[in-house]
C-alpha positions in Angstrom: 107.3 197.3 118.3 104.4 195.5 116.8 102.6 192.4 118.6 104.5 190.2 116.0 108.0 191.5 116.6 107.1 191.3 120.7 106.4 187.3 119.9 109.7 186.7 117.6 111.8 188.5 120.5 109.6 186.2 123.2 110.5 183.1 120.9 113.9 183.8 120.3 114.5 184.6 123.9 113.0 181.7 125.2 115.0 179.2 123.0 118.2 181.1 123.6 117.6 180.7 127.3 116.6 177.5 127.4 119.7 176.4 125.5 122.3 178.2 127.6 120.9 176.6 131.2 120.8 173.4 129.7 124.6 173.4 128.8 125.6 175.2 132.2 124.4 172.8 134.4 126.7 170.3 132.9 129.3 172.1 130.4 131.5 169.2 130.7 128.9 167.4 128.5 128.7 170.0 126.4 132.8 169.8 126.1 132.5 166.2 125.4 129.7 167.0 122.2 132.3 169.5 121.1 135.4 166.9 120.9 132.8 164.4 119.0 131.8 166.9 116.5 135.7 167.1 115.9 136.5 170.5 117.4 138.4 169.3 120.4 141.0 172.7 120.5 137.7 174.5 121.1 136.0 172.5 123.7 137.6 175.3 126.0 135.1 177.6 124.7 131.9 175.7 126.1 131.2 177.8 129.0 131.5 181.0 126.8 129.0 179.5 124.4 126.8 178.6 126.8 127.0 182.0 129.0 126.7 184.1 125.7 123.4 181.8 125.0 122.1 182.6 128.2 122.8 186.5 128.0 121.2 186.7 124.6 117.9 184.9 125.7 118.0 187.2 129.0 118.2 190.5 126.6 115.9 189.2 124.2 113.1 188.5 126.4 114.1 191.9 128.4 114.0 193.5 124.8 117.0 195.3 125.6 119.5 196.1 122.6 117.5 193.9 120.0 119.2 195.0 117.2 122.9 193.8 118.4 121.8 191.0 120.0 120.0 190.1 116.7 123.2 190.4 114.5 125.0 188.2 117.5 122.5 185.6 117.5 122.3 185.6 113.5 125.9 184.4 113.6 126.0 182.0 116.5 123.0 180.0 114.5 125.1 179.9 111.2 128.0 178.5 113.2 126.1 176.1 115.4 124.5 175.2 112.0 127.8 174.6 110.0 129.3 172.7 112.9 126.4 170.5 113.1 126.2 170.0 109.8 130.2 168.8 109.6 129.5 166.6 113.0 126.6 164.9 111.5 127.8 164.1 108.0 131.7 163.7 108.8 131.6 162.1 112.7 127.8 160.8 112.4 127.1 162.8 115.5 122.9 163.6 115.4 123.2 164.7 118.9 122.8 168.4 118.2 123.3 169.3 122.0 121.2 172.2 121.8 119.4 171.9 125.2 122.3 170.0 127.5 122.6 166.1 128.2 119.2 166.2 129.8 117.1 166.9 126.6 118.6 165.5 123.8 117.5 165.7 120.3 118.8 163.6 117.5 116.5 164.6 114.4 118.5 166.6 111.7 115.3 167.7 110.0 114.0 169.2 113.4 117.7 170.9 113.9 117.8 172.7 110.7 114.4 173.8 110.8 114.4 175.1 114.0 117.5 177.1 113.2 116.0 178.2 110.1 113.4 179.7 112.0 115.3 181.2 114.5 117.5 183.0 111.8 114.4 184.0 110.0 113.6 185.4 113.0 116.4 187.3 113.8 116.5 188.6 110.1 113.0 190.2 110.8 114.0 191.6 113.6 117.4 193.5 112.1 115.4 194.6 109.5 112.3 195.8 111.1 111.8 198.9 113.0 112.1 197.8 116.7 111.9 199.6 120.1 114.4 198.5 122.3 113.7 198.9 126.0 116.0 200.6 128.3 118.4 198.6 130.8 117.0 200.4 133.9 117.4 199.3 137.0 114.5 196.4 137.3 116.0 195.1 134.1 119.6 195.0 135.2 118.3 193.2 138.7 116.4 190.4 136.7 119.9 190.2 134.1 121.9 190.0 137.2 119.6 187.0 138.8 120.2 184.9 135.6 123.5 185.8 134.9 125.3 185.4 138.3 124.0 181.8 138.9 125.0 180.8 135.5 128.4 182.1 135.5 128.8 180.1 139.1 127.2 176.8 137.1 129.6 177.5 134.2 132.7 177.1 136.3 131.3 174.4 138.5 130.9 171.7 135.8 133.9 172.8 133.5 136.7 170.7 133.4 140.3 171.0 131.5 140.8 168.8 128.6 144.5 169.2 127.5 144.7 170.2 123.6 146.5 167.4 122.2 146.8 165.8 119.3 143.6 164.3 117.2 145.8 161.4 117.0 145.8 159.7 120.4 149.6 159.4 121.6 149.0 155.6 122.6 148.1 155.1 118.6 150.5 152.5 117.4 152.1 152.0 120.8 152.8 148.5 122.2 150.4 148.2 125.0 153.1 147.4 127.8 155.0 150.7 126.9 151.5 152.8 128.1 149.4 153.1 130.9 146.6 150.8 128.9 149.1 148.2 130.0 147.5 148.3 133.7 144.0 147.3 132.2 144.9 144.8 129.5 147.8 142.5 128.9 149.5 141.9 125.4 148.8 138.1 125.1 148.4 138.2 121.2 144.9 138.5 121.5 142.4 141.2 119.4 140.4 143.3 121.9 138.3 146.2 121.9 138.9 148.4 125.2 136.2 151.0 125.9 136.5 153.7 128.4 133.1 155.1 129.4 131.0 157.1 131.6 127.8 156.4 133.5 126.8 160.1 132.2 127.8 160.3 128.9 124.8 160.2 126.1 127.4 158.9 123.4 128.9 155.9 125.7 125.1 154.9 126.1 124.8 155.3 122.1 127.8 152.8 121.7 126.5 150.1 124.0 124.8 148.6 121.3 127.9 148.4 119.2 129.8 146.9 121.9 127.5 144.2 122.5 128.2 143.3 118.9 131.8 143.3 119.6 131.4 140.7 122.3 129.1 138.4 120.1 131.4 138.6 117.1 134.3 136.9 116.3 135.9 139.7 115.0 138.1 140.4 118.1 138.4 138.1 120.9 137.3 140.3 123.8 135.6 143.4 124.2 136.1 145.3 127.9 134.4 148.0 129.1 136.0 150.3 132.0 133.3 152.9 133.5 135.5 155.6 134.8 133.8 157.2 137.9 135.0 160.8 140.0 134.8 159.5 143.6 134.3 163.2 144.3 131.0 163.5 142.3 128.1 160.7 142.5 127.4 159.9 138.9 123.4 161.1 138.1 123.0 158.3 135.9 124.5 155.3 137.5 121.4 153.5 138.7 119.8 154.0 135.0 123.1 153.0 133.5 123.2 149.7 135.4 119.5 149.2 135.3 119.2 149.3 131.5 122.5 147.2 130.6 122.1 144.5 132.8 123.9 142.1 130.4 126.9 144.4 129.6 129.8 143.6 132.1 131.3 147.0 133.1 134.4 147.3 135.5 134.6 150.5 137.6 138.0 152.4 137.8 139.0 155.9 139.4 139.2 158.9 137.1 143.2 159.2 138.7 144.2 155.9 136.8 143.0 157.0 133.1 144.8 160.6 132.5 145.1 159.2 129.3 141.4 159.5 128.2 140.0 163.0 127.4 136.8 162.4 126.2 134.0 159.8 126.4 133.7 156.9 125.1 137.2 156.7 124.3 138.2 152.9 122.6 141.3 151.3 121.8 141.5 148.3 119.4 144.7 146.2 120.6 146.0 144.0 118.2 148.3 141.3 119.9 150.7 143.8 121.9 149.8 147.1 119.6 147.3 149.6 120.0 146.3 149.8 116.3 143.5 152.1 116.4 142.1 154.7 119.1 138.6 155.9 118.5 137.2 158.9 120.4 133.8 159.6 120.5 130.9 157.0 119.1 132.1 153.3 119.1 131.4 152.0 115.9 129.6 148.8 114.5 132.4 146.1 114.5 131.3 145.2 110.8 132.3 148.9 109.6 135.7 148.3 111.5 135.8 145.2 109.7 134.7 146.4 106.3 135.7 149.8 106.1 138.5 150.1 108.4 140.5 146.9 108.0 140.6 145.5 111.8 
């Protein structure tokens, strides 16, 4: 393989490996992002996608099976690009989720350029003569050293999300006929009730719109509940409370919110009825008033 081919292999390998490792350390965040994109039934594939990226990245760096790995990477990049396009233009999600929740990239231009460069690199490796290395014992040991902890982490950070309908079952129901009745009363007022997580980047993005609801006269009350898992300490709680001192949140155990599959989930309650359930970044109250008719 010529020097340029080695550089291309190394660059693609680094990107895929970092991308996969960024996801396996918090697969649940990646699951939530898949839901935000509008592909909820596919959230169960989140661990497999993360592990596949780790495998591709490792084998590119080891220069093992370059041609088949290039074809797989090429197909995966096309799928990612189509999914990102749908999520961005249809659901307004700019976060590509490429490197996990700890390194967020919300630039469509950067995402598309990076994917195009990687696709071009894959096509170069497919077309040009390349010399693949044998999968000998030391390469096998290196691969297993990367794969084993990645498999463990992806399983440890995965959470099962029931594959329910895209329309939340509470939509159109009376508040007192649902579990939401434990959190708000049906007293004739209009409310936005949001369930968020300290660790959810889309919840952080929703705070500005939530505060607009609090300050507007579009609803009578805006109420936010932070769902916490007592068995897992939030890594972002202190940062959340430090940055959003003007937002009153109420902590509630995760066991009391089985009706929330992804964060944030917001309920628009009109009088005694749940008129609208929004899964994903909370829209502006003015968008909801002018385009959704609340």
